N, C-alpha and C positions, 0 to 999 in steps of 0.2 A: 547649778545645782545649789540647793541652799540648806545650811547647817542649821543649828541652834542659832548662831550668831557669826557664822561665816559665809561667804558667798565664794563659787568657783563659777568662771564664765570660760568659756571652749570657743576661741577663734576662728575663722576659717580662712584660708582653708589650709593653712598650717597645723593646726591643732594644736597652738600653744594655750597655756592655761593662765588667764589673768584672774587674781583671786584678792580677796578683802576682808577685814574682819576681824573676830577674836581669833588668837594664836596661841594660846597658852599651852596647848597640846600638841603644838605643831601642825594641827589639821589644814594649814595653807601649804605646806610643803616649801617653805621659803630656807629651811635649813636653820631655824632659830625658834625661839619661842617666846619672840617679842608679844607683849599682850595683845595690842591693835595695830592693825595695816589699815590707815585712814584712807590713803590713795593704792587703789588697783594696783597690782604688780604683778610680772609674769615671774613665775616659779619655772624648775629646770623642766619641764614635761613640755615636749612637742611633739606631732606626730600622734596627738590623742584622739581617739573614736568618740569617747564618751567619758562624761566624770558623774561621779555620785557622790551625796553629802549625808552623812548620819549628824548626829548633835555636836561631836566632838572630832569626827575623823573622817578621811575622803578617800574617795577610790578614782583610781585613771584608768579607763582600758583602752589600750594600744593591742588592739585585737590581732594574735590570740594572747597576748598575755595582760595582767592588771599589776598595778600598783598601788601602794597606799601609804597613809600616814596619818598621824595624829593620834588621839589617846587609844588606849589599848589594855585597860587593865583587865579587861574582861573579855579579852582576846581576840574583838571584833575586829581586827587586822588580819588575823590568820597567821600572825607572826608573833615569833616570841619576843620578850622584853616588855619595857615600859613604852611611853610614849616616843615615838618617832618622829622625827622634824623633816628628814626628806623622803620624797615619794621612793619606796622600796618594792622591788618585784617579790610576788609571791610566787615559789617555787613548787608550791603543793600543788599547782595545776600544770605542772609540765607535763604535756602529753593530751593536754585539754584545748578546746580554742572557747574563750571566754566572747560571749556575744553581749552580756548585759549585767551590771551590777545594782542592786538597790538597797539601799542601808535604812534601817531603823535607828532608833535612839540611841542603841548600844549593840545592835546586832546587823549583820551584813549576809545577803543572800545573792549568789553567783548563779547565772544562767548560762549552761553551754551549749553548742551549737547541736547539739543531739538531743535537746530538749530537757536536759537532765537540772535539777536545782541542788545548788551546796549550799550548808549554812553555817556561819562562821557563829557558833551559839557563844553566848555569855556566860562565860566561867570564869572564876578567879585562876588565875595563873602565878607562878610559873607551872611547868610550862605550859605553853597556850594550847588549849586542843585542838587537834586537826580539825580540817573542815567536813563535815558529815552530810553525805547525801542524803536529801529526803525521801522517804518512803511513798512514792507516786508511782502510777501503774508506768510498766515498763514502754508498753505501746501506745502510750498518750502523750506525747510532749507537750513541755510547756511552752507556750510562745509568747506569754507577758507575765510581769509580775508587776506589785507595788507594795509601798510596805510605809507604815504609820510607824507612830513611836515606838510601840510594842506588838505589832501585829504585820501580818505579810498576807497577802492574797495571789494565787495564780491560777492563770487561767491557760487550759492545754488546747489542743489541736481538735478535740471532740467538741469544744464549747463547754466543757463543765469547770466549774469555779471551787477552788482550794483555798483552805484558809487556815491558819494556826496562830497562835500566841495569846495575849490578852482580850478578854471580852467583857471586861469589868463594866464597860458602860454599851454593851452589847454591839459594839463595833464589829463584831463577826457574821451577826446577824444568825446566831447558833442559839437555841435553847435544847433543854433535855424534852426527851419524851413525853413527861408530864407539863411540859410550859414552863417549867422553873428557870431560873437564868443559870449561864454555865460561865465562871469567872474566869476560864482560860482553856486552851486546847494543845495541849503538847505535840501532836502527830498531825499531819494533812488530814483535814476533814473535808468531803464535801459539804457545799453551803447550796441547800435544796433550793431556797429563796431566791438564788441568783441565777437557777438553770434556764431562766426565760428571757436572761438579757442577752441583746446583740451586743457582741465586742469587735471592734475592729483593731487590727495589729499592723504596723509597718516595720518590716524588719528588713535591715539591711545585710548584705553580705559582699563578699569578694566580688560575687558575680552577678550584683546588681540589686536591684530592687524587688522584694516579693510583696506584696499585696492581697489580704484575704479577711474576708468579713466571715464570723462565726456566730452562732446563734440558732437555737432551734427555729428552722423555718426561715431563715432571713437569708441564706445564700440559694440562690435557685439561677439555673442556666437562662441566659437573656439578660439579665441584672448586672453583668460586670460591665462598670463604666457608667452606669445608668443612676439616676435620682431616684431612691423610694421615697415615697409621701406615705404618711399616716395619717389618720383622724384622731382625734383625741382619747380615744382609748387604746391606741396603739396600732389598730388594726392596719395592714397593707391597703391603700386606696388605690392606687397607681403606681404604674413604673413609668418615669417619663422617658420615650424613645426606646422603649422596648416592650416587650410582651413575656407574660409569664411561661415558664415550662416546669418540664418534670424538675423536682428535688435534687440537688446535687450537694454533696459534702465533701467534694476535692477542691484542692485549691486551683484555681484558674491563671493563666496568663493574661496580664493586663496590657492590652495591646495600646501602644500610645503614639 
């Protein structure tokens, strides 16, 4: 995971975090704020499942818990206080199972195993504002998320794409009804232009690996584990090793 000027590397199989780069805010989790660490060093984290980096803050996921360190003047860590130099557990998510964290420049989004998304919104502290749950349909869980500097996109199980945040360069693909530009979107909004895109998501859990492919008309019985070819226009032209059958929008077990 890469921040503005720091790097987090997760080793296998022990989940040790190796880090290097800028550290003025303690974002490497080494227990100090020495400005540069030129040689990669291990911080105190082990057994980590995934890492995420904002511009100057870091998150470490040890399912079902998360730990954070780094810059925090906007509450992006979900913790009280200023810069935190040692990975610190967030108790705001007690009772929740965290599966993924994505970081923007100064904000953080947390995905839980029930498909909910929580937002550590950038506001002045003290005290740090508590994580806020995004207003997304309760019957359509989020399966994937990605964040840019100041915007984020979420893909739900139905194949819909939601976005929020800055749109000053059109990065959300959202325009007003009269075609004029929209500078920012405060609440999650469906992005119509993205609804025809296929999206693949691999999700790890304690019970194994679930692989599903979502998108309008892209998942059909008979296609699981097959290679789908498309022509230049994006139309389905052939399915290797299988034949097309009726539409299906439900996850299937991939037999390996």
